[in-house]
Each structure stands twice: as structure tokens, then as C-alpha cells.
C-alpha positions in Angstrom: 92.5 82.8 94.3 93.0 83.6 90.7 95.5 86.4 91.0 98.7 86.0 88.9 101.7 88.2 88.5 103.8 88.3 85.4 107.2 88.5 87.0 108.8 88.2 90.5 109.6 91.9 90.5 106.0 92.8 89.7 104.9 90.6 92.7 107.5 92.2 94.9 106.6 95.8 93.7 102.9 95.1 94.5 103.9 93.7 97.9 106.1 96.7 98.7 103.3 99.1 97.7 100.7 97.3 99.8 102.9 97.1 102.8 103.7 100.8 102.6 100.0 101.6 102.2 99.3 99.4 105.3 101.9 101.3 107.3 100.6 104.7 106.0 103.6 105.5 103.9 103.9 106.7 100.3 105.3 104.1 97.9 106.4 103.7 94.3 103.4 103.1 91.9 103.1 99.5 90.7 102.8 99.0 87.0 99.2 98.1 86.4 100.1 96.0 83.4 102.3 93.7 85.5 99.4 92.6 87.8 96.2 90.9 86.7 93.1 92.3 88.5 94.5 92.3 92.0 93.1 95.6 93.0 89.7 95.1 91.3 86.5 95.4 93.1 85.9 91.7 93.0 89.1 90.8 94.8 88.2 89.7 98.3 90.1 91.2 101.3 91.0 87.7 102.4 92.7 86.9 99.1 94.7 90.1 99.3 95.9 89.2 102.8 96.7 85.7 101.8 98.7 87.0 98.8 100.6 89.5 101.0 101.5 86.6 103.4 102.6 84.3 100.6 104.8 86.9 98.9 106.2 87.9 102.3 107.1 84.3 103.2 108.8 83.8 99.8 110.8 87.0 100.2 112.0 86.1 103.7 113.4 82.8 102.2 115.6 84.6 99.7 119.2 85.1 101.0 119.9 88.5 102.5 122.1 89.9 99.8 119.7 89.0 97.0 116.7 90.1 99.1 118.3 93.5 99.6 119.0 93.9 95.9 115.4 92.9 95.0 113.9 95.3 97.6 116.0 98.2 96.5 115.0 97.8 92.9 111.3 97.0 93.5 110.7 99.5 96.3 113.1 102.4 95.4 113.4 101.8 91.6 117.2 101.9 91.6 119.0 101.5 88.3 121.8 98.9 88.0 124.5 101.7 88.5 122.7 103.0 91.6 122.2 99.5 92.9 125.9 98.7 92.5 126.9 101.9 94.3 124.5 101.1 97.1 125.7 97.5 97.5 129.3 98.6 97.2 130.2 96.3 94.3 130.6 96.3 90.5 127.6 96.8 88.2 128.2 93.3 86.9 128.0 91.8 90.4 124.9 93.9 91.3 123.2 92.6 88.2 124.1 89.1 88.9 122.9 89.4 92.5 119.6 90.8 91.3 119.2 88.1 88.7 119.9 85.4 91.3 117.4 86.9 93.7 114.8 87.2 90.9 115.3 83.5 90.0 115.0 82.4 93.6 111.9 84.5 94.3 110.3 83.5 91.0 110.8 79.8 91.7 109.2 80.1 95.1 106.3 82.1 93.8 105.7 79.7 91.0 105.5 76.8 93.4 102.9 78.8 95.4 100.8 79.5 92.3 101.3 83.3 92.6 103.4 83.7 89.5 102.5 82.8 85.9 104.0 79.5 84.8 
């Protein structure tokens, strides 16, 4: 599998979109520049399923508060101010939670070879 994402949030955004599509829901569009050739005609269905599983496993290992912040930003496109209001904390704390989650998810995805080094 040669699929590589540029950032943890681009991987998470792609995962959210694919899961929504699988469930028949509408989802936020994924930035095509953030993903390298995942949805191309040469990508095998098995590779896409493997990638969905790997990203899903990595997300589940992120602590709940950071995972919640990541999903709200990737899936719903919340701004830092909106994220802080949703989490019930200061904008600084929301940004820190998001950064911590992005670092944890990024580390796991790099180990799996899903994220650019």
C-alpha cells in the first residue's frame, strides 16, 4: 500500500468522510491536496479497507478528550472558538487538547506507515 497522508487531520478527515459514505450520510469534503491518490482508480478496495481499519484503530487509542476534539474539528470543521465552546473550556485549553490529540494520532499513524515521515 503506497497511500500516504500529509497530516493526522487529513487522515482523520478522509476516515470520517469514508465512514459517513459507508453509512449513507453526507460528510464534509476532504481536501484533495491533503491526500495522495487514495481515491484514484488504481487504489484497490482491499487497500482502502485496510487503511480505514488502521486509522480507526489509531483513533480509538487516542484518549477520549483528545479524540473528541480531533473528531469535532475533522468531521464538523469547528474553529478553535467553536471547539472551546463545545468542550466547555478556554480557547487555549481547546487548542492544547487538539494539539495533543494531533501529536498522539500522528505518532501512531507514522508507526503504521500511513502518515508521511
